[in-house]
Every structure is written in structure tokens, then in C-alpha cells.
N, C-alpha and C positions, 0 to 999 in steps of 0.2 A: 371206478366206473368211468366210460369215456363217453363223452357227449357226440354222437354220430348224425348228422346231417342225412347222409345216404351212403348206401353199399350198393354197387351196381356193376355189371358185367357178365360175360366177358364182352370188352369193347377194344378199340385199338387206341392205343396211347396217342393224341393227337399233338405233343409237343415234346421238345427237348431231346436228349440223347436216346430215349426210347420210343421216339416216334416211329408209329406202324406196328409196334409190338403189340400183341395181344396182353390184355391186363384187366384186373378187377380194380376199381376205385373203392378205397375207404375214406369216404371225405368226413372230417369232422366238423362240429359246429363251434365257433368260436375264432376270432382273430386278435391280435393285437396291433393290427393296422387297420386303416380305412382308406384304401386306393381310390383315386378319383374315379378310374375306369375299371372297378372291380366287376368281374363277370361271374361271381358267385356270391352276391350279397346275401343270398338265402342261408349260405353258411357262414356268414360274418357277423351281421347285424342281430344283436340281441332281441330284436323285435319277432324274429323269427324262431325263438328258443323254444316255444311250443311245438315246432317241427323237429327239434333236436331229440333224440332217443338216447337216454342214459344207458349204455350197454356194458357189460362185463367183458373181460378177455375172452372167456369161453363163449360168449354170445356172437362175438365179432368173427372168432374162427369157426363158428358153426355156420354163421352167415356167408362167409367166404366160400366154405367147403360145399354148401348147398348149392351155390352158384357155378362153382368148378370143383369136382371131385378129382381133377388131374393137377397138379403142379402147375403154376401160373406166375406171373410176375404180378405182386400187389403193390398199388401205388397210394400212399399215404398223403392224403392232399388234405386241404380245406377251404377257407380258413387256414388257420396255421396248426398242423398236427404236433408241432413241437411243444404244444401247450400241455399235451397229455403224455402218459408213459405207456409206450407200446413194447416193452421189454418181452412181457411175457408172450404176447401175441406172435412177435416176430420169432423168438425162439420155438414155441410150439410148433408154428407153421413151417420153419425152415427145417424141422425136424423130418417133415413130410415131404420136403422137397420144394417147397414155394419160396419163391424170392421177393425180396422188398426193397422198393425205392421210396424216397420222399421229395416232396416238392415243399419247399419252405423258404421265405424270404430272407432266412439267416439272421434273425433278430433274437432267437433263442437257443443256445447249446444245451444239449440232453446228453447224458451219459450213453443213453440206449442207442444213439446215433451209430456206435461203433458195431452194432450188431447188422446195421443195413448191408445190402448188396451194393448199392450204389445211393447216390444223393444229388439231387438237382437244386442249387442254391439260386434263387431269384431275388436278388437285390433290385430296389424299385427304383426306376430313374424320375427325374424331376417332374414329370407329366403326372406322376401319382400322387403328388403333394407328401411323399413320405420320404424323409431323409434317410441316408444310410449310415449306419453306424459300423464302420470298417472293423472296429475292434470286435464287436460281437460276430461280424460275419466271419472273420478269421477264427475266431473261437470254435464256430461249428465245423470248421475245417480240421480240426486237430484230432477227430476221431476216427477218419478213414483216410487210406492212402490216396494221393492225387489222382491217380489213374481211376479212382471211383467216384470221383467228384466233379461235376461240370456246373459251368455258369449258363444261366437262362435269363437273357435281359430283354424286357420288352420295350420296344422303340416305337414311339407314336409320331416324334417330330425331330427336327436337327439337333435341339439341345438334348434329346433322349439318346440320340446317336453318339453325340460327343461325349456323354457320360457312359455310354457302352465302352466306347475306345478307351476312356481313361480306366474304367473299372478293370477291362480285361488285360491293361498293361500292367495293373498292379499283381495281377496273378498269371503271368504268363504260362505257367506251368499247367494250368486248368484248360480243357477245351471250353470254349464260349459258343453258345447258340444265340442268335438274335432272332427274337419273335415279333413280328409285327403286331401292333396293338389291335385289338379288336374294336373296329369302328363302330360298331351297334350292337353291343354285347346282351342288350335286354329285349332285342326287337321280338315281334310275334311271327315266328316262321310257318305258321299253318298253311299260309298260302304259298303256291309256286313262286309266284312273282316276288314276293319277299324273299324266298330263297336264293332265288337268282340274283337279286338285287344284293344281297348280302355277299355272295360269293364275288361278284364284280367289285364292290368295295375292297374286299380283303385282298383280291388279286392285285388291284390297284396299288395298294400299301406294299405289297410284296415286292411289285415291279419297282416301285420307288426306292424301297431298301437295298433291293439287289443291285440297281444300278449304282447306288452309293457306294455300297461295299466294293464293288468292283473298280469303280472311279478311283477310290483311295487305295487300292490294291492291298486290302485288308484281306489277306488269303487264308489267315487262320480262322477267321470267321465262318460259321455255318448260319445261313440264313432260312428260316422256316416260317410256314404259315401256322395257324391253328388248323392242324388238318381235319380233326373232327367238324369243325365250323364249315369248312369248304365241303364236306360229304354231307352233313346234316343240318348245316344252320345252327343257330343258337338255341339248342335244345338242351334239356337236362337229360342224363342218363344215357349219352352216346359217347 
């Protein structure tokens, strides 16, 4: 059984290498990290355990197919989906044409990673207060070819930026996506003014990071916002 926080979609992927692509999210409950700026604490903190639903492999497949009977990209997220075994889910759904990607911090390596179509590794920068174990991160890379792995690093400040430069330099064979840190991840967006303010905050951070990358001639980096936040604000299920 896998503890599921939520399954939703189709939506567009708002981050990383698949940004803008239609996807269905399978978000697990539970995480081995506690990032200071986490924007999905409802899928991380055990205080929300009552909202996590134990589901079998068959239940998860059925839930995905109910949302989209046509093959689509499935994003395994969390929390940390590496805590669970998705081998049977992936094998069953891939046989019907679905594709799978994962978003994980790279703290836990799992043999079933080899079944994935792509992998986003998101080691956490200093502002998260979560140190990076590069040996564990590299172990996660052992299961897929480099062209199917990418780095996604959140950047909140100058120290994070320097961390991103150093981390990307360790893995020059991987594409590196820089994502601006969500400045207000838990705000109420029910009022249009709040949504407009969130967009302004995110765009200001995006401009800061973009100008920094260009000034340093870091031309291999790809700078991205959280696209879903720009469109909808900090809401669940989008």
C-alpha cells in the first residue's frame, strides 16, 4: 500500500524539464526532509496523516485512468515518492502508453527508478536547511541514462545561487534548471488582489535570478518560475 496525499489532473507541469506539458500528479504522503520553505507541507508533515489514503497499485492505476483514459505523463511527487515502491504501477501503466517522471530530492535511491522515462533530482539549497548528501544523490543517477536525468535547484538568495553553480559544476553532463523560490507558498489566493500580488512577487524573483545568470554568463542554466503559481496562485490541484 502507498500513502497518497492526492491524485489530480490533467494539469500542466509547472516546473523543471517538463514545464508546460499536460500531466497527472500522483502525490504521496510522507517525506524524509523538512525544508524551511516547503510548499506542500500537507504531503510532508505527519500531522496531515489522516488525509493520506493508503492505496494499492491497482487503486492508483484506476484513479489515474479515471482522470485520463488517454496516455499522459504521470508525475510522481510528494513528499518524497522514493519512500514507496511504484514498480508495479509504472509497469502496468506504461504497457498502456503512459509515461512516468519523478520529482525527488535524491536522498533515497530505489531500483524501480530504472523504469522511469525521466527523473528530476532536486537537491536542496542552504535556504532549505537541508544538507545535500552527494553520494546519495549520485546513487539515484545510477538507474537512468544522463539524457533522462535533470537537476532542478530552487534559488531563494545569493547563497542558494552559489550552491546551484557548484552543484551544476559537479554534474556538467546533466541539464540544470533553476527555479525561483516561491516567496509566499501558503498564502490565501481566494481574492484577486492576493493572486496579483503573488504574481508580482514571483516575477520580481524571476527577474533577479535571470539577471544574475546572464551577468555571470551561465549560459547552460535554464531559469524557470513556478508556472502554475503564475497562472493560478498558490492553490492545490492545479
